[in-house]
C-alpha positions as CSV (number, residue, x, y, z in Angstrom):
1,M,-27.6,-29.5,-10.0
2,S,-24.9,-29.5,-7.5
3,H,-21.4,-28.4,-8.3
4,P,-18.2,-29.9,-6.9
5,A,-16.4,-27.7,-4.3
6,P,-13.3,-26.0,-5.6
7,S,-10.2,-28.2,-5.0
8,H,-7.0,-27.0,-3.3
9,P,-3.5,-28.2,-4.2
10,T,-2.6,-31.4,-2.4
11,F,0.8,-32.0,-0.7
12,A,2.0,-33.8,-3.7
13,E,1.0,-31.0,-6.1
14,I,3.0,-28.3,-4.2
15,G,6.5,-28.2,-5.5
16,D,9.5,-29.1,-3.2
17,D,11.1,-25.8,-4.2
18,D,8.2,-23.8,-2.8
19,V,8.2,-25.7,0.5
20,E,12.0,-25.5,0.9
21,A,12.0,-21.7,0.1
22,I,9.6,-21.0,3.0
23,R,11.4,-23.3,5.4
24,A,14.7,-21.6,4.5
25,F,13.2,-18.2,5.1
26,N,11.8,-19.3,8.4
27,R,15.2,-20.5,9.6
28,F,16.8,-17.3,8.4
29,Y,14.3,-14.9,10.0
30,T,13.9,-16.7,13.3
31,N,17.6,-16.7,13.7
32,R,17.9,-13.0,12.6
33,I,15.4,-11.7,15.1
34,G,16.7,-13.8,17.9
35,V,13.7,-15.8,18.9
36,L,15.5,-19.2,19.3
37,D,17.0,-18.4,22.7
38,R,14.9,-19.8,25.6
39,A,15.4,-16.5,27.4
40,F,13.5,-14.1,25.0
41,M,15.5,-10.9,24.5
42,D,17.5,-11.4,27.7
43,T,14.3,-11.7,29.9
44,P,13.1,-14.6,32.0
45,Y,10.3,-15.4,29.5
46,T,10.1,-17.7,26.5
47,L,8.9,-16.4,23.2
48,T,5.4,-18.0,23.8
49,E,5.2,-16.4,27.3
50,A,6.2,-13.0,25.9
51,R,3.5,-13.4,23.2
52,V,0.8,-14.2,25.7
53,I,1.8,-11.2,27.9
54,Y,1.6,-9.0,24.8
55,E,-1.9,-10.3,24.0
56,L,-3.0,-9.8,27.6
57,A,-1.8,-6.2,27.4
58,A,-3.4,-5.5,24.0
59,H,-6.8,-6.9,25.1
60,G,-6.9,-5.2,28.5
61,T,-9.2,-8.0,29.7
62,T,-9.8,-11.3,28.0
63,S,-10.5,-14.9,28.8
64,A,-8.3,-18.1,28.7
65,S,-10.5,-19.6,26.0
66,R,-10.1,-16.6,23.8
67,L,-6.3,-16.7,24.1
68,T,-6.4,-20.5,23.4
69,E,-8.3,-19.9,20.2
70,E,-6.4,-16.8,19.0
71,L,-2.9,-18.3,19.6
72,S,-3.7,-21.9,18.8
73,L,-2.3,-23.0,22.2
74,D,-2.9,-26.2,24.1
75,P,-5.4,-25.3,26.9
76,A,-3.5,-27.2,29.5
77,Y,-0.2,-25.6,28.5
78,L,-1.8,-22.1,28.6
79,S,-3.4,-22.9,32.0
80,R,0.0,-23.7,33.5
81,M,1.5,-20.6,32.0
82,L,-1.3,-18.3,33.3
83,K,-0.9,-19.9,36.8
84,S,2.8,-19.1,36.8
85,F,2.0,-15.5,35.8
86,S,-0.5,-15.2,38.7
87,D,2.0,-16.7,41.2
88,A,4.5,-14.1,40.0
89,G,2.1,-11.3,40.6
90,L,1.7,-10.5,36.9
91,L,-1.9,-11.6,36.4
92,E,-5.2,-11.2,38.2
93,T,-8.6,-12.7,37.5
94,M,-12.1,-11.3,38.0
95,R,-15.7,-12.3,37.6
96,D,-17.1,-12.0,34.1
97,P,-20.1,-9.6,34.4
98,A,-21.6,-11.1,31.3
99,D,-21.3,-14.7,32.7
100,G,-21.3,-15.3,36.4
101,R,-19.4,-18.5,36.0
102,G,-16.7,-17.1,33.7
103,R,-13.5,-15.5,34.7
104,L,-11.6,-12.6,32.9
105,L,-7.9,-12.1,32.9
106,Q,-5.9,-8.9,33.1
107,L,-2.4,-7.9,33.9
108,T,-1.6,-6.3,37.2
109,L,0.4,-3.1,37.4
110,R,3.6,-5.2,37.6
111,G,2.4,-7.3,34.7
112,R,1.8,-4.1,32.6
113,A,5.3,-3.0,33.4
114,V,6.7,-6.3,32.2
115,A,4.6,-5.9,29.0
116,T,6.0,-2.4,28.4
117,D,9.6,-3.6,28.9
118,L,9.1,-6.5,26.5
119,A,7.6,-4.1,23.9
120,Q,10.5,-1.7,24.2
121,R,13.1,-4.5,23.9
122,S,11.3,-5.8,20.8
123,R,11.2,-2.4,19.1
124,Q,14.9,-1.8,19.9
125,R,15.9,-5.1,18.4
126,I,14.0,-4.2,15.2
127,V,15.6,-0.8,15.1
128,T,19.0,-2.4,15.4
129,L,18.0,-4.8,12.6
130,L,16.9,-1.9,10.3
131,E,19.6,0.7,11.1
132,P,22.1,-0.5,8.4
133,I,19.4,-0.6,5.7
134,A,18.7,2.4,3.5
135,E,15.4,4.1,3.7
136,N,14.2,3.0,0.3
137,D,15.2,-0.6,1.0
138,R,13.3,-0.4,4.4
139,R,10.2,0.7,2.5
140,E,10.7,-2.2,0.1
141,L,11.1,-4.6,3.0
142,G,7.9,-3.4,4.6
143,T,6.0,-3.8,1.3
144,A,7.3,-7.3,0.9
145,M,6.3,-8.3,4.4
146,A,2.8,-6.9,3.8
147,S,2.5,-9.0,0.7
148,V,3.6,-12.1,2.5
149,Q,1.0,-11.4,5.3
150,A,-1.8,-10.8,2.7
151,L,-1.0,-13.9,0.7
152,L,-0.7,-16.3,3.7
153,S,-3.8,-14.9,5.4
154,G,-5.9,-15.2,2.3
155,G,-7.4,-11.8,3.0
156,T,-8.4,-9.1,0.5
157,A,-5.8,-6.9,-1.1
158,A,-4.9,-3.7,0.7
159,P,-6.6,-0.5,-0.6
160,I,-5.1,1.7,-3.2
161,I,-4.0,5.1,-1.8
162,I,-3.4,8.3,-3.7
163,R,-0.8,10.6,-2.2
164,P,1.4,13.6,-3.1
165,H,4.7,12.9,-4.7
166,R,7.9,12.6,-2.8
167,I,11.6,12.2,-3.5
168,G,12.3,9.2,-5.7
169,D,8.8,9.1,-7.3
170,M,9.8,10.7,-10.6
171,G,12.1,7.7,-11.4
172,M,9.2,5.3,-11.0
173,V,7.0,7.5,-13.2
174,I,9.6,7.6,-16.0
175,S,10.3,3.9,-15.8
176,S,6.8,2.7,-15.6
177,Q,5.5,4.8,-18.5
178,A,8.4,4.2,-20.8
179,K,8.1,0.4,-20.3
180,A,4.3,0.3,-20.6
181,Y,4.2,2.3,-23.8
182,A,7.1,0.4,-25.3
183,E,5.4,-2.9,-24.6
184,T,1.9,-1.9,-25.5
185,Y,2.4,0.4,-28.5
186,G,6.0,-0.1,-29.5
187,W,7.1,3.5,-28.8
188,N,10.8,4.0,-28.7
189,G,13.1,5.9,-26.3
190,E,11.9,9.3,-27.5
191,Y,8.9,8.9,-25.3
192,E,11.0,8.0,-22.3
193,A,13.0,11.2,-23.0
194,L,9.8,13.2,-23.1
195,V,8.5,11.9,-19.8
196,A,11.9,12.5,-18.2
197,E,11.9,16.1,-19.5
198,I,8.4,16.7,-18.1
199,C,9.3,15.2,-14.7
200,A,12.6,17.2,-14.5
201,A,10.7,20.5,-15.4
202,F,8.1,19.7,-12.8
203,I,10.6,19.2,-10.0
204,R,12.8,22.1,-11.1
205,N,9.9,24.6,-11.3
206,F,7.4,23.1,-8.8
207,D,4.9,25.6,-7.4
208,P,3.1,23.7,-4.6
209,A,0.3,26.3,-4.4
210,R,-0.6,25.8,-8.1
211,E,0.8,22.4,-9.1
212,R,0.6,18.9,-8.0
213,C,1.6,15.3,-8.7
214,W,-0.4,12.4,-7.4
215,I,1.0,8.9,-6.9
216,A,-1.2,5.9,-6.6
217,E,0.2,2.9,-4.7
218,R,-0.8,-0.2,-2.8
219,N,1.4,-1.4,0.1
220,G,4.1,0.9,-1.2
221,T,4.0,-0.5,-4.8
222,F,3.7,2.1,-7.5
223,L,0.4,1.8,-9.5
224,G,-0.1,5.1,-11.3
225,S,0.3,8.8,-11.5
226,I,-1.0,12.1,-12.8
227,F,0.3,15.7,-12.9
228,L,-1.3,19.1,-12.9
229,V,1.0,22.0,-14.0
230,K,0.6,25.6,-14.9
231,G,-0.3,26.3,-18.5
232,S,1.2,28.8,-20.9
233,S,-1.5,31.4,-20.4
234,E,-3.1,32.9,-17.2
235,G,-5.9,30.8,-15.8
236,T,-5.0,27.7,-17.7
237,A,-3.6,24.4,-16.3
238,K,-2.4,21.3,-18.0
239,L,-3.2,17.7,-17.1
240,R,-0.1,15.5,-17.9
241,L,1.2,12.0,-17.8
242,L,-1.9,10.1,-16.6
243,H,-0.9,6.5,-16.3
244,V,-2.4,3.4,-14.5
245,D,-0.3,0.3,-14.2
246,A,-1.8,-2.8,-15.8
247,A,-2.1,-4.5,-12.3
248,A,-4.5,-1.8,-11.2
249,R,-6.7,-1.4,-14.2
250,G,-10.4,-2.1,-14.0
251,H,-10.9,-0.5,-10.6
252,G,-11.6,3.1,-11.6
253,L,-8.2,4.3,-10.6
254,G,-7.7,6.4,-13.8
255,S,-11.0,8.2,-13.1
256,K,-10.0,8.8,-9.5
257,L,-6.7,10.4,-10.5
258,V,-8.4,12.6,-13.1
259,N,-11.0,13.6,-10.5
260,E,-8.2,14.6,-8.1
261,C,-6.6,16.7,-10.8
262,I,-9.8,18.5,-11.7
263,G,-10.8,19.2,-8.1
264,F,-7.4,20.7,-7.4
265,A,-7.4,22.8,-10.5
266,R,-10.8,24.3,-9.6
267,D,-9.7,24.9,-6.0
268,C,-6.7,26.8,-7.4
269,G,-9.0,29.1,-9.5
270,Y,-7.9,27.8,-12.9
271,R,-10.6,28.5,-15.5
272,R,-9.4,26.0,-18.2
273,L,-7.8,22.6,-18.1
274,E,-5.9,21.3,-21.1
275,L,-4.4,17.9,-22.0
276,W,-2.6,16.5,-25.0
277,T,-2.9,12.8,-25.9
278,N,-3.0,10.5,-28.9
279,D,-6.2,8.9,-30.3
280,I,-4.8,5.3,-29.9
281,L,-5.0,5.8,-26.1
282,I,-8.7,4.7,-26.1
283,A,-9.1,4.0,-22.4
284,A,-7.7,7.3,-21.3
285,R,-9.9,9.1,-23.9
286,R,-13.0,7.6,-22.4
287,I,-12.0,8.9,-18.9
288,Y,-11.5,12.4,-20.3
289,I,-14.9,12.4,-22.1
290,A,-16.7,11.1,-18.9
291,A,-15.1,14.0,-17.0
292,G,-16.4,16.5,-19.4
293,F,-13.4,17.2,-21.6
294,T,-14.1,18.2,-25.2
295,L,-11.9,17.7,-28.3
296,E,-10.5,21.1,-29.4
297,K,-8.1,20.1,-32.1
298,E,-6.1,17.2,-33.6
299,E,-3.2,16.8,-36.0
300,T,-1.0,13.9,-37.2
301,H,2.6,13.7,-36.2
302,H,5.5,11.3,-36.3
303,S,6.8,10.7,-32.7
304,F,8.2,7.9,-30.6
305,G,9.0,6.0,-33.8
306,K,5.3,5.9,-34.9
307,D,2.8,7.8,-37.1
308,L,0.3,9.2,-34.6
309,N,-2.8,11.4,-34.4
310,G,-2.4,13.9,-31.6
311,Q,-5.3,15.4,-29.8
312,T,-5.9,18.4,-27.5
313,W,-8.8,18.1,-25.1
314,V,-10.1,20.9,-22.9
315,L,-12.3,21.3,-19.9
316,D,-14.1,24.5,-19.0
317,L,-13.7,24.7,-15.2
318,T,-16.1,27.7,-14.9
319,A,-19.0,25.7,-16.2
320,A,-21.6,24.6,-13.6
321,T,-21.1,20.9,-14.4
322,A,-17.3,21.0,-14.7
323,G,-15.6,18.4,-12.6
324,N,-18.8,16.7,-11.5
325,A,-18.9,13.8,-14.0
326,L,-16.6,11.7,-11.8
327,S,-17.7,12.8,-8.4
328,A,-20.1,10.0,-7.8
């Protein structure tokens, strides 16, 4: 039995607000980066001519048909443009070795110099645009632009990366965990205070040779974290503050973070890895069990405004199978 093809929103189904928001942004951005002048960035070239020169430089050699397809240009318009480049000594053609009747295009030495000048002017204009913007805001801007590109291209989401912590990350850890546990389990501000104390102690006493914080992100958006800190006794380390944002769950990120923690602990020569959790955190507990942790003790307590059952889990890092459960 055949099934109807999935339908897409029609023009009438897309709200005027959505359309006008994009039109307004286009007007703002094209004006902001100065592409409306016929003389692109104080050069003799239009924006379209500059883009074609960029593509010619990026490809090294290419064909007119490929440029027409990639840039969605009218073939006759592109042909006139390429002839003007050739007349100006910027472009040369050669026989296509794969097709005796075809011709390949490439910039001359003069053409490459023009391409370099255009690239430098473009970069300088962007630098000028970004100079008054704070570093964190520049990072946020880049993330937003990457999101726009991904959404409009219909491509797959960028990969999740796991990196060491940097300045500013602790605030995201505290905020994300406090909000998540308040919304999911109804925990009060005591938990936020605990996370803040752990993060402050980590930064204040950080030993990069023996401790680590990993941050998971996609396109600069915070998605999760985990910490490894020195324990109270020699040879013991603690796994702390494992958290995966709801937007990233279901992709094995929690297991990857725990794997990073275990691997680093073993490389540092720790013999025992401990963690403290509560039994209502079922998804996290499954990750710990899969990694080889065993329950050592548990006790009830009243914390974060709730009656809870706290648990201490341990992993013997000297065992032959330690740390291997998540390595597949």
